[in-house]
Phi, psi and omega in degrees: 000133181266137178230169178243139175227167179254123177294127184294321183289315186262339183077008182270148178281134180229145177258139180196177179292152182298320181297313180294321179299316180298322178296313180296322178295318179296325179279357181063033174260350178212160178226155177281142172290153179286180186297331181273003178084008180268158182290138170244016178288162176305147183297148182250137177283126179268156180300146181304331182295339181282343180080356181243125176231130181244155177287146177245132176275113183239138177281144180227130178291156181299319180295320179294319180296316180296316180295318180296318179295317181292331180266356180070038183258136175280116183294343177293343181266352184264129177275130180269139179245003180282186180303129181056032177081016180297143179270126181248170180302316178299330177295316180293318179299317179296322178296318180298315180297319182292333182277345180288139181297138179281135180256000000 
């Protein structure tokens, strides 16, 4: 039996076997659509030209959060390179270096 799930990374609806879908949901790589057929996947940032921007729930390591707070950095501006876009300490360090004026 084929079912549909929402890919967590892309937010796109995908069809697959029920067994495989349950495995991906358990691994948090996919989510079930809600009863009305709308996405319950994490919000996706849309291009600025669309006029719609949504918040994205991103994981942040404790070390990265502490470093960002001490440096006064808004974590919404830092691109995460960890698993599923998680922000890590090296991401924050790279952001700090990139923000320093070039001499």
